[in-house]
C-alpha positions in Angstrom: 93.8 97.8 -132.1 96.8 99.5 -133.6 99.2 101.5 -131.6 101.3 104.4 -133.3 104.2 105.9 -131.3 104.1 109.6 -132.2 106.9 110.3 -129.8 108.4 108.6 -126.7 105.5 109.9 -124.6 102.6 110.3 -127.1 100.9 107.3 -128.5 97.8 107.0 -131.0 95.5 104.1 -130.3 93.2 103.3 -133.1 90.2 101.1 -132.2 86.9 100.2 -133.8 84.7 103.2 -133.5 87.2 105.5 -131.6 90.7 107.0 -131.6 92.7 107.7 -128.4 95.7 109.9 -128.3 97.6 109.1 -125.0 99.8 111.7 -123.6 102.2 110.4 -121.1 103.4 113.4 -119.2 106.5 114.1 -117.0 104.6 115.7 -113.9 107.6 117.6 -112.9 108.6 119.0 -116.3 107.5 122.4 -117.8 107.7 120.8 -121.2 104.8 118.7 -120.4 102.5 121.7 -119.8 103.4 122.9 -123.2 103.1 119.5 -124.8 99.6 119.0 -123.5 98.3 122.3 -125.0 100.0 121.6 -128.3 98.5 118.2 -128.7 95.1 119.2 -127.7 95.1 122.2 -130.2 96.5 120.0 -133.0 94.1 117.0 -132.4 91.1 119.0 -131.6 89.4 116.1 -129.7 85.7 115.7 -128.8 86.6 114.7 -125.2 89.6 115.1 -122.8 90.4 112.5 -120.3 92.8 113.2 -117.3 94.5 111.3 -114.5 92.6 112.9 -111.7 89.6 112.1 -109.6 86.9 114.6 -108.5 88.3 114.9 -104.9 91.8 115.6 -106.0 90.7 118.1 -108.5 88.7 119.9 -106.0 91.6 120.0 -103.7 93.9 121.3 -106.3 91.6 124.0 -107.6 89.4 124.9 -104.6 91.6 126.0 -101.7 88.5 127.2 -99.8 87.5 123.4 -99.5 90.3 123.0 -96.8 88.9 126.0 -94.9 85.4 124.6 -94.8 86.4 121.1 -93.6 85.1 120.3 -90.2 88.0 118.3 -88.8 85.9 117.0 -85.9 83.5 115.4 -88.3 86.4 113.7 -90.1 87.4 112.1 -86.9 83.9 111.1 -85.9 83.5 109.4 -89.1 86.6 107.4 -88.7 88.6 109.1 -91.5 91.5 110.4 -89.5 93.8 107.8 -91.0 92.8 108.8 -94.6 93.3 112.5 -93.8 96.8 111.5 -92.7 97.4 109.7 -96.0 96.2 112.7 -98.0 98.4 115.0 -96.0 101.4 112.8 -96.3 100.8 112.7 -100.1 100.4 116.5 -100.3 103.6 116.9 -98.4 105.4 114.5 -100.7 104.3 116.3 -103.8 105.2 119.6 -102.2 108.7 118.5 -101.4 109.1 117.1 -105.0 107.9 120.4 -106.4 110.3 122.4 -104.3 113.3 120.3 -105.5 112.3 120.4 -109.2 110.9 123.9 -109.5 107.7 122.7 -111.0 104.3 122.4 -109.3 103.5 118.6 -109.5 100.4 117.9 -111.7 100.4 121.3 -113.4 100.0 119.8 -116.9 97.0 117.7 -115.7 95.4 120.9 -114.4 96.2 122.6 -117.7 94.3 120.0 -119.7 91.4 120.6 -117.4 91.7 124.3 -118.0 91.9 123.9 -121.7 89.0 121.7 -121.8 87.0 124.4 -120.0 88.5 127.2 -122.3 87.6 125.2 -125.4 84.2 123.9 -124.2 85.4 120.3 -124.7 83.8 117.5 -122.3 86.0 116.5 -119.6 86.3 113.0 -118.0 88.1 112.4 -114.6 89.5 109.0 -115.2 91.4 108.1 -111.9 90.2 106.1 -109.1 89.6 108.2 -105.8 92.7 108.1 -103.8 90.8 107.4 -100.7 89.5 104.1 -102.3 93.0 103.1 -103.3 94.3 103.6 -99.6 91.1 101.9 -98.2 91.7 98.9 -100.4 95.3 98.6 -99.5 94.4 99.0 -95.8 91.8 96.3 -96.0 94.1 93.8 -97.7 96.9 94.4 -95.1 97.7 92.2 -92.2 98.1 94.1 -88.8 101.9 94.2 -89.3 101.6 95.6 -92.8 99.1 98.2 -91.5 101.8 99.4 -89.2 104.4 99.5 -92.0 101.8 101.4 -94.2 101.4 104.0 -91.5 105.2 104.2 -91.0 105.8 104.6 -94.8 103.2 107.4 -94.9 104.6 109.3 -92.0 108.1 108.7 -93.4 107.0 110.2 -96.8 105.6 113.2 -95.0 108.5 114.0 -92.7 111.5 113.1 -95.0 113.9 115.9 -96.1 116.0 113.7 -98.2 117.2 115.4 -101.3 116.8 113.6 -104.7 119.8 113.0 -106.9 120.1 113.9 -110.5 119.6 110.4 -111.6 116.4 110.1 -109.3 115.1 113.4 -110.7 115.4 112.0 -114.3 113.5 108.9 -113.1 110.9 111.0 -111.4 110.2 112.9 -114.7 109.0 109.6 -116.0 106.2 109.2 -113.4 103.7 111.3 -111.4 104.4 112.1 -107.6 101.5 110.1 -106.6 102.8 107.1 -108.4 106.3 107.8 -106.9 104.8 107.5 -103.6 102.8 104.5 -104.5 106.0 102.7 -105.7 107.8 103.5 -102.4 104.9 101.9 -100.5 104.9 98.8 -102.9 108.6 98.3 -102.0 107.8 98.0 -98.4 104.4 96.3 -98.9 104.6 93.8 -101.9 101.4 92.1 -100.8 99.4 95.3 -101.8 101.5 96.2 -104.9 98.5 95.1 -107.1 96.2 97.6 -105.3 98.8 100.6 -105.3 100.1 100.2 -108.9 98.5 97.6 -111.2 94.9 98.5 -110.3 95.3 102.1 -111.1 96.6 101.3 -114.5 93.5 99.0 -115.1 91.1 101.8 -113.7 92.5 104.5 -115.9 92.6 102.2 -119.0 89.0 101.2 -118.5 87.8 104.7 -117.7 89.5 106.1 -120.8 88.2 103.3 -123.1 84.5 103.8 -121.8 84.4 107.5 -121.7 82.2 109.0 -124.4 83.7 110.4 -127.6 85.1 109.1 -130.9 88.4 111.0 -130.6 89.8 111.4 -127.1 93.0 113.0 -125.7 94.0 111.3 -122.5 96.6 113.0 -120.3 98.2 110.6 -117.8 101.6 110.1 -116.1 104.2 108.6 -118.3 104.6 105.7 -115.7 101.1 104.6 -116.6 101.4 104.4 -120.2 102.3 100.8 -120.8 99.8 99.5 -118.2 97.0 101.6 -119.8 97.8 100.6 -123.3 97.8 97.0 -122.2 94.3 97.3 -120.4 92.8 99.1 -123.5 94.1 96.5 -125.8 92.4 93.8 -123.7 89.3 95.6 -123.8 89.3 96.1 -127.6 89.7 92.3 -127.9 87.0 91.6 -125.3 89.3 89.9 -123.1 88.6 89.7 -119.3 89.7 92.8 -117.3 88.3 94.0 -113.9 85.2 96.1 -113.9 85.4 99.7 -112.5 82.9 98.6 -109.8 85.1 95.7 -108.6 88.2 98.0 -108.5 86.3 100.5 -106.1 84.7 97.9 -103.8 86.3 97.9 -100.3 87.0 94.3 -99.5 86.5 92.9 -96.0 89.8 92.9 -94.0 91.5 89.7 -92.6 89.5 88.4 -89.8 92.5 88.0 -87.6 92.8 91.6 -86.7 89.0 92.0 -86.0 89.0 88.8 -83.9 92.1 90.1 -81.8 90.2 93.5 -81.3 87.5 91.5 -79.5 89.5 88.7 -78.0 92.1 90.7 -76.1 89.5 92.9 -74.3 87.5 89.9 -73.5 90.6 88.2 -72.0 91.3 91.3 -70.0 87.8 91.2 -68.6 88.0 87.5 -68.0 91.3 87.8 -66.1 89.8 90.6 -64.0 86.5 88.5 -63.3 88.6 85.4 -62.5 90.7 87.4 -60.0 87.5 88.6 -58.2 86.0 85.1 -58.2 89.0 83.1 -57.1 91.1 85.5 -55.0 88.5 87.6 -53.3 87.6 91.3 -53.6 90.8 92.6 -52.4 93.0 90.8 -55.0 90.5 91.4 -57.8 90.5 95.1 -57.0 94.3 95.1 -57.0 94.2 93.6 -60.5 91.7 96.1 -61.8 93.7 99.1 -60.4 96.9 97.5 -62.0 95.0 97.3 -65.4 93.9 101.1 -65.0 97.4 102.1 -64.0 99.2 100.4 -66.9 96.7 101.6 -69.5 96.4 105.1 -68.1 100.1 105.4 -67.8 100.9 104.4 -71.4 98.2 106.8 -72.7 99.4 109.6 -70.4 103.0 109.3 -71.7 101.9 109.1 -75.4 99.5 112.2 -75.1 102.0 114.1 -73.1 104.5 113.6 -75.9 102.0 114.9 -78.4 101.7 118.0 -76.3 97.9 117.8 -76.3 95.8 120.2 -74.4 96.1 119.6 -70.6 92.4 118.8 -70.5 92.7 116.5 -73.4 95.6 114.7 -71.7 93.4 114.3 -68.6 90.4 113.1 -70.6 92.4 110.6 -72.7 94.3 109.2 -69.6 91.1 108.8 -67.6 89.0 107.2 -70.3 91.6 105.0 -72.0 91.2 101.8 -70.0 87.4 101.8 -70.8 87.8 102.7 -74.5 90.3 99.8 -74.7 87.7 97.4 -73.7 85.2 98.5 -76.3 86.4 97.6 -79.9 83.9 99.9 -81.4 85.4 102.9 -79.9 88.9 104.4 -79.6 90.6 106.9 -77.3 92.3 108.3 -80.4 89.0 109.6 -81.8 88.3 111.2 -78.5 91.7 112.8 -78.4 91.5 114.1 -81.9 88.0 115.6 -81.5 88.9 117.2 -78.2 92.1 118.7 -79.5 90.4 120.2 -82.4 87.7 121.5 -80.0 89.9 123.0 -77.3 92.4 124.4 -80.0 90.1 125.1 -82.9 92.1 125.2 -86.2 92.4 128.6 -87.8 92.4 129.6 -91.5 96.1 129.8 -91.7 96.4 126.2 -90.4 94.3 125.1 -93.4 96.1 127.3 -95.7 99.6 126.2 -94.7 98.9 122.5 -94.1 100.8 121.2 -97.1 103.9 123.3 -96.3 103.8 122.4 -92.6 103.4 118.7 -93.1 106.9 118.2 -94.2 108.5 119.2 -91.1 107.9 117.2 -87.9 107.9 120.2 -85.5 105.3 121.9 -87.6 102.9 119.2 -86.5 102.9 120.7 -83.1 102.3 124.2 -84.4 99.6 123.6 -87.0 96.4 122.9 -85.2 95.1 120.4 -87.9 98.2 118.5 -88.0 98.4 118.6 -84.2 95.0 117.1 -83.8 96.1 114.3 -86.2 99.2 113.7 -84.2 97.1 113.5 -80.9 94.8 111.1 -82.5 97.6 109.0 -83.6 99.7 108.9 -80.5 96.9 108.6 -78.0 95.7 105.6 -80.0 99.2 104.0 -80.0 99.6 104.7 -76.2 96.3 102.9 -75.3 97.0 99.9 -77.7 100.6 99.6 -76.2 99.1 99.9 -72.6 96.6 97.0 -73.4 99.3 94.8 -74.8 101.6 95.4 -71.8 98.8 95.0 -69.3 97.7 91.5 -70.3 101.0 89.7 -69.6 101.4 91.8 -66.3 97.8 90.7 -65.2 98.6 87.2 -66.0 101.8 87.1 -63.9 99.8 88.5 -60.9 97.3 85.6 -61.0 
C-alpha cells in the first residue's frame, strides 16, 4: 500500500484493486463541509464511506424517531443507561456546537446528502455507539462503572467554556471522539474500547466496503489509526474482525456474584435472627431492614421529585426488589414516572437542549424519568449496603 498526502487532512491510499481517498474532517469547521463536497466532485468515487452508524444517522436525520420512542419500553428492556449515555453525548455535541457556531457532524451529513444527490452507494462504517458503551460497560469493574456514569453525567451537565487552544484541538477531532477521550482519561482500562477499537472498526469497514474507488469521510482524529489498520489489512496482517469488535463480552463475575451474595446474606441474617433469637427479635430485624432500605429509597426518589404515587410505590417495593437481583426498583420508578407523567412532543423535541442544564432534568419528562430511574436505583442500592452492617450489629 502507498499513502500520498494530498493535504494535511486528505490522504490517498493506493492498494491492490482499490483506491481510497481518506478525508479527515474537522467536525466543527465550515471549511470541512465545503472540502467534502469538493473532494467528492473532483474524485467522482463509486462509493462513499462515512463515520456514522445507522442509529446515529437516523437520529440526526429523522427527528420524528424521538417522538415515536416508547420510553417505557426502553426501561423494560433494561436500556435506560444507554439512553442516558446517548443523551449525554447529544448534550455534549450541542454544547460544542453552541460554542463553535457549527453543528457538529454537518460535513458527515453533507457527504450522505451528496451520495443521495449523485446516486453514489453509501456505506455507514462506524460501530454502533450502543455497542461501544456496552463493551466499555462489560469490561469495567463496579468502581469503574460508577466512574463511567459520573463522566457521562458530568459531560451532560457541564457548562464549562472551551479556550481558544482547546477549540483548535477540538477541530482536529469529532465531538464523539472528544467525549470518548475524556472518558478514556478517567477509565484507562477501557481506552482500547473507547478509542482504539473504533479506529480498527472504521478501517476494516472502509477496506471491506464494495467499490474500487472510495471516498471515506471520517474525523481527522481517526486518520492515523484508520491508515494503520488498512495498511495491516493490505499486508494480510492480523487485525480484529468486525464481528469480534461488536460482541459484548461477559462482565467480570465479581459484580454479578455480589448482586446475589449480598441479598442472600441479608436473607440469611434475617432467618438466623428468627431461628436463634425468637420471633420477636427476628421481626425487629426484618422491620429494621425494611426501614433502612425504604428510608434511603424514599430520600432518593423525593430528591428526584418523582410523582407522589411513584415515590410511594418505589419506597414500599424497594426492599423486595433489592432481594431479587433480576429486578430493580429503578426500572419500576422510570416506567411509573413515564406513565404518570407521560412525555409530550416538546419533551422529545427539546431533549438535547434540555440535557445540558441540570434543572431541566426536572422539567423535561423524558429526562425526569431517567433521573428517577437513576436516583431510585442509587437509593435502594445505598440502603442495602447500609442495612447489612446495621443488621449485623444487632445480632
